[in-house]
C-alpha positions in Angstrom: -5.5 -13.2 -25.7 -9.2 -14.7 -25.3 -11.0 -11.5 -24.6 -13.5 -13.1 -22.4 -10.4 -14.3 -19.9 -9.0 -10.9 -20.4 -12.1 -9.1 -19.1 -12.7 -11.3 -16.3 -9.3 -10.8 -15.0 -9.6 -7.0 -15.7 -12.8 -7.1 -13.5 -11.4 -9.0 -11.0 -8.5 -6.3 -10.4 -10.6 -3.3 -10.7 -12.8 -4.7 -7.5 -9.6 -6.1 -6.0 -7.9 -2.5 -5.7 -11.2 -0.6 -5.2 -11.9 -2.5 -2.0 -8.6 -1.2 -0.8 -9.0 2.5 -2.3 -12.6 3.0 -0.9 -10.6 3.7 2.5 -6.9 3.4 2.7 -6.2 7.2 2.4 -9.5 8.4 3.8 -10.0 6.2 6.9 -7.6 8.7 8.9 -9.9 11.5 8.2 -13.1 9.3 9.5 -11.1 8.4 12.4 -10.0 11.9 13.6 -13.8 13.0 13.2 -15.1 10.4 15.8 -12.2 11.2 18.5 -9.7 8.5 17.5 -7.2 10.9 15.8 -4.4 9.5 18.1 -4.9 6.1 17.3 -4.8 6.4 13.4 -1.1 4.7 13.3 -2.4 1.7 15.2 -5.1 1.0 12.5 -2.3 1.3 9.5 0.3 -0.5 11.5 -2.3 -3.3 11.7 -2.0 -3.7 8.1 1.8 -4.0 8.2 1.3 -6.8 11.1 -0.8 -9.1 9.8 1.6 -8.9 6.3 4.1 -10.3 8.0 2.5 -13.8 8.3 -0.9 -13.7 6.9 0.0 -13.6 3.0 2.1 -17.1 3.8 -0.4 -18.9 5.7 -3.1 -18.2 3.1 -0.4 -19.2 0.2 0.3 -22.6 2.0 -3.4 -23.3 1.8 -3.9 -22.0 -1.7 -1.2 -24.4 -2.5 -2.1 -27.9 -0.8 -5.6 -27.5 0.3 -8.2 -24.8 -1.4 -8.1 -24.1 -5.3 -6.9 -20.5 -5.3 -9.8 -18.9 -6.9 -12.1 -20.0 -4.1 -9.7 -19.3 -1.6 -9.6 -15.7 -2.6 -13.3 -15.7 -2.6 -13.5 -16.7 1.0 -10.7 -14.3 2.1 -12.9 -11.2 0.3 -16.1 -12.6 2.0 -14.7 -12.5 5.5 -13.0 -9.3 4.9 -16.0 -7.6 3.2 -18.6 -8.8 6.1 -16.2 -7.3 8.6 -15.8 -4.2 7.1 -19.4 -4.0 6.5 -19.6 -4.6 10.4 -17.4 -1.8 11.2 -19.3 0.7 8.8 -22.7 -0.3 10.3 -21.2 -0.2 13.6 -20.3 3.5 12.9 -23.6 4.2 11.4 -25.3 2.8 14.4 -23.3 5.0 17.5 -22.1 7.9 15.5 -19.6 9.4 17.5 -19.7 7.2 20.7 -17.1 5.0 18.9 -15.5 2.1 21.0 -12.0 1.7 20.1 -12.1 -1.7 20.7 -15.1 -2.7 18.7 -14.2 -0.8 15.6 -10.6 -1.8 15.6 -11.7 -5.6 16.2 -13.7 -5.6 13.3 -11.2 -3.6 11.0 -8.4 -5.8 12.1 -10.3 -9.1 11.1 -10.9 -7.6 7.5 -7.4 -6.5 7.0 -6.1 -9.6 8.0 -8.2 -11.3 5.4 -7.9 -8.8 3.0 -3.7 -8.2 3.0 -3.2 -11.9 1.8 -5.4 -11.5 -1.3 -3.3 -8.9 -2.9 -0.4 -11.6 -3.5 -3.4 -14.4 -4.1 -5.2 -12.3 -6.9 -1.6 -12.2 -8.6 -1.5 -15.7 -8.4 -4.9 -16.6 -9.4 -4.5 -14.0 -12.9 -1.0 -15.8 -13.5 -2.2 -19.3 -13.2 -5.7 -18.6 -15.4 -3.3 -17.0 -18.0 -0.9 -19.8 -18.0 -3.6 -22.3 -18.2 -4.9 -20.9 -21.1 -1.4 -20.7 -23.1 -0.3 -17.1 -22.0 2.8 -15.5 -21.1 1.9 -14.1 -17.9 5.0 -11.9 -17.6 3.9 -10.1 -20.9 -0.1 -10.5 -20.6 -0.6 -9.5 -16.8 0.9 -5.9 -16.6 -1.9 -4.6 -18.9 -4.4 -6.2 -16.9 -3.0 -5.2 -13.9 -3.0 -1.5 -14.6 -6.9 -1.4 -14.3 -6.3 -2.6 -10.7 -4.7 1.3 -10.2 -7.7 2.5 -12.2 -10.3 0.7 -9.7 -8.1 2.0 -6.6 -8.2 5.7 -8.0 -12.3 5.5 -9.1 -12.9 4.5 -5.3 -11.0 7.1 -4.3 -12.9 9.7 -6.0 -16.1 7.9 -5.5 -15.7 8.3 -1.5 -14.6 11.9 -2.2 -17.6 12.9 -4.1 -20.4 11.2 -2.6 -22.1 12.7 0.4 -24.6 11.2 2.9 -28.1 12.6 3.8 -26.5 15.2 5.7 -24.2 16.3 3.2 -20.9 14.6 4.8 -18.5 13.1 2.3 -17.8 9.5 2.5 -14.5 10.4 2.8 -14.8 11.7 6.3 -17.7 9.0 7.3 -18.2 5.6 7.9 -19.7 5.1 4.6 -16.1 4.5 3.3 -16.1 1.2 5.2 -19.8 0.3 3.8 -18.5 0.8 0.0 -15.5 -1.5 1.0 -17.2 -4.0 2.4 -19.8 -3.9 -0.4 -17.2 -4.5 -2.9 -15.7 -7.3 -0.8 -18.9 -9.3 -0.9 -19.2 -8.7 -4.6 -16.0 -9.9 -5.1 -16.7 -13.1 -2.8 -19.5 -13.9 -5.4 -17.3 -13.2 -8.7 -14.3 -15.1 -7.5 -16.5 -18.4 -7.6 -17.5 -17.8 -11.3 -13.6 -17.7 -12.5 -11.9 -20.5 -13.9 -10.5 -23.5 -11.7 -6.8 -22.8 -10.2 -5.9 -26.6 -9.0 -3.7 -26.8 -5.8 -0.2 -27.7 -6.6 0.7 -31.2 -7.1 4.8 -30.4 -7.3 7.6 -30.6 -4.6 6.9 -27.3 -3.1 4.6 -29.2 -0.8 7.4 -30.9 1.0 9.1 -27.7 1.7 9.3 -26.9 5.3 7.5 -23.9 7.1 11.0 -22.5 7.4 11.2 -22.7 3.7 7.8 -21.3 3.0 8.1 -18.6 5.6 11.2 -17.5 3.5 13.4 -17.7 6.7 16.3 -19.4 4.5 16.4 -15.8 3.2 18.3 -14.5 6.4 21.1 -16.4 5.0 21.7 -13.5 2.7 22.3 -11.2 5.9 26.1 -13.0 5.6 26.7 -10.6 2.5 27.6 -7.2 3.9 25.8 -5.3 1.0 22.9 -7.4 1.1 22.4 -7.0 4.7 22.8 -3.1 4.1 20.4 -3.2 1.5 17.8 -5.3 3.6 18.4 -2.8 6.7 17.9 0.2 4.4 14.8 -1.3 2.9 13.2 -1.1 6.6 14.1 2.0 7.2 12.5 3.4 3.9 9.8 1.0 4.4 8.8 3.4 7.6 7.9 6.1 5.1 5.5 4.1 3.0 2.4 4.4 5.1 3.0 7.7 6.6 0.8 9.8 3.7 -1.7 6.9 3.6 -2.7 7.7 7.2 -2.1 11.4 7.6 -2.5 13.1 4.2 -6.1 13.4 4.2 -6.6 14.4 8.1 -4.1 17.0 7.1 -5.2 18.3 3.8 -8.9 18.3 5.4 -7.9 20.7 8.4 -7.7 23.4 6.4 -11.4 23.3 6.2 -11.0 24.9 9.7 -8.9 27.7 8.6 -11.0 30.6 7.6 -8.5 31.7 4.8 -8.7 28.1 3.1 -12.3 26.7 4.1 -13.7 27.3 0.7 -10.7 26.0 -1.4 -11.3 22.9 -3.7 -8.4 21.3 -2.3 -9.2 21.7 1.3 -12.7 20.0 0.6 -11.5 17.4 -1.9 -8.8 15.8 0.1 -9.0 12.4 -1.5 -9.2 13.6 -5.2 -5.9 15.6 -4.6 -4.3 12.7 -3.3 -5.4 10.6 -6.1 -2.7 12.4 -8.5 -0.3 10.3 -6.4 -1.8 7.3 -7.3 -1.8 8.5 -11.1 1.7 9.5 -10.8 2.6 6.0 -9.2 1.3 4.5 -12.6 3.3 6.6 -14.6 6.3 6.3 -12.4 6.5 2.6 -13.3 7.0 3.4 -16.9 10.4 5.3 -16.0 12.2 2.9 -14.4 13.7 0.7 -17.1 15.1 3.9 -18.6 16.1 5.4 -15.2 17.9 2.1 -14.5 19.8 2.1 -17.7 20.9 6.0 -17.5 21.4 6.2 -13.7 22.1 2.5 -12.4 20.4 0.8 -9.6 22.2 2.7 -6.6 21.3 6.2 -8.0 17.8 5.3 -8.5 17.3 4.3 -5.2 18.8 7.3 -4.0 16.5 9.2 -6.4 13.6 7.5 -4.8 14.8 8.2 -1.2 15.2 11.9 -1.8 11.8 11.8 -3.7 10.6 11.2 -0.1 12.3 14.0 1.2 10.4 16.4 -0.9 7.1 14.4 -0.6 7.2 15.4 3.0 9.0 18.8 2.8 6.2 20.0 0.3 3.3 18.9 2.5 4.9 21.0 5.3 5.2 24.0 3.0 2.0 23.7 1.0 -1.6 24.7 1.5 -5.0 24.2 -0.6 -4.5 28.1 -1.2 -1.8 29.8 -3.1 0.4 26.9 -2.2 -1.5 24.3 -3.6 0.9 23.8 -6.3 3.2 22.4 -3.8 0.8 19.9 -2.8 0.3 18.7 -6.2 4.1 18.8 -6.8 4.1 16.3 -3.9 1.6 13.9 -5.3 3.8 13.7 -8.3 7.0 13.2 -6.6 5.1 10.3 -4.8 5.0 8.1 -8.0 9.1 8.5 -8.2 9.3 8.2 -4.3 7.3 4.8 -4.1 7.9 2.9 -7.3 11.7 3.7 -8.0 12.7 2.2 -4.7 10.0 -0.8 -4.5 10.5 -1.8 -8.0 14.1 -1.3 -8.5 14.7 -2.8 -4.9 13.1 -6.1 -5.9 14.6 -6.2 -9.1 18.1 -5.7 -7.0 16.8 -8.6 -4.8 16.3 -10.5 -8.2 19.4 -10.2 -9.6 21.6 -10.8 -6.6 20.3 -14.1 -5.6 20.1 -17.4 -7.1 16.9 -19.4 -8.3 16.5 -21.5 -5.4 16.3 -18.6 -2.8 14.7 -15.7 -5.1 11.0 -16.4 -3.8 12.6 -16.4 -0.4 14.5 -13.4 -0.8 11.5 -11.3 -2.4 9.7 -12.3 0.9 12.2 -11.0 2.9 12.1 -7.7 0.7 8.5 -7.3 1.5 8.7 -8.3 5.2 11.4 -5.6 5.7 9.5 -3.0 3.7 5.8 -3.5 3.9 5.7 -5.3 7.3 8.4 -4.3 9.9 9.5 -1.1 8.2 5.5 0.1 7.5 4.5 -1.3 11.2 7.3 0.9 13.0 6.8 3.6 10.8 3.0 4.2 11.3 3.4 3.8 14.9 6.1 6.4 14.9 4.8 8.8 12.6 1.3 8.7 15.0 3.6 9.7 18.1 5.1 12.6 16.0 1.6 13.6 15.0 0.2 13.3 18.1 3.1 15.6 19.8 2.9 18.1 17.1 -0.8 18.2 16.2 -3.1 16.4 18.2 -1.7 17.0 21.9 -0.5 20.5 21.0 -2.0 23.3 22.3 -1.2 24.8 18.6 -1.3 22.2 16.1 1.6 22.5 13.9 1.0 20.1 10.8 4.1 21.6 9.1 6.5 20.6 12.1 5.4 17.0 11.7 5.9 16.9 7.9 9.6 18.2 8.5 10.6 15.5 10.9 9.6 13.1 8.3 11.8 15.0 5.5 14.2 15.1 7.9 14.2 11.4 8.5 14.3 10.7 5.0 17.0 12.7 4.4 19.1 11.1 7.1 18.3 7.9 5.4 19.4 8.8 1.9 22.8 10.2 3.0 23.4 7.2 4.9 22.3 4.8 2.0 24.5 7.1 -0.4 27.7 6.3 2.2 27.1 3.0 2.9 25.7 1.0 0.0 28.0 0.2 -3.1 26.5 -0.9 -6.1 27.9 -4.4 -7.3 30.0 -4.3 -10.6 28.1 -7.3 -11.9 24.9 -5.7 -11.4 26.0 -2.6 -13.4 26.9 -4.9 -16.3 23.3 -6.7 -16.0 21.8 -3.5 -15.9 23.6 -1.9 -18.9 
């Protein structure tokens, strides 16, 4: 592979994911510090809401009107400017935050950032293929650097402090870091090779086809309907720890017994183990699918979510820190085993004419509807047991989430049947 092309795409992926890593796992802690703890879920739910329609709209524009790399830059520029605005607003008013102002700027930012996740992949595929390379083989080693960028950004906001000694993970500076990276990405995208608009017959597809609405026909198949319903139910769990893990771990700084522990003071660094585990979890999937079959792999993911939440309920940054670390390690299996094996299941159960729509449906059910319902519901649970309680009880909240995941896993075990043809394909 042309080393220059590879390096340029690696840099693109590092910045792309560092933008998100700067605030995704630490934003809840900042919101709690400025009196918006009871609204953390709304901020995270916004990511799911815009993911329902914005990626498709931006994809249509990239296919028909604006070269993908330029549109990627424009989206990143708007998202970065809005995020910078949120950061400087936080700097100017301190703790006297207006929910409407901060949320408005944040909403604009994520509305234009979320589509760039798919768009950056599309740019990479087009650039690789236009240079004569097989994107299936060439892209994964490049994409890994995106996760490295995400982790690096997490660690940066964890260890960097402002003039008052406050870590970026607890302040508006995480927005400023993210917004600055967004503007850098805006400029960088205009240096990338051109990705011309499509000239094939996909331009003639109806909006219904482009939005993946034809995939609703898959609900006629009972097992596919069950699968999509459980995708939504498990999608509920996806963003819970992104929103509430940092505030949970950081609250131990207020408990004398744990106030000086490394974990309580470096929540984001501790959480970064989850992203490292996620990267390694991907490598286990091929062997796991051959050994256990797709249903058992998805069940492993569901029971891993039970452990993820249950260990949070039991752990602490002191003698119980091993349980928090184990929860982070389990996350890789919980997240990857369902998301990737589920995507493969959809691919194997559908024809080429509807595969893209079916994948869109899978994403809609998990990261759209499921994640949105999950973060809003999780906020209600945390408000009840923590923020509106006379005596905050984080453990009870985590046990509720673990119980929910257990019920979903048991129902999936009983209701979902793995088709024989899928077993043969995997074998």
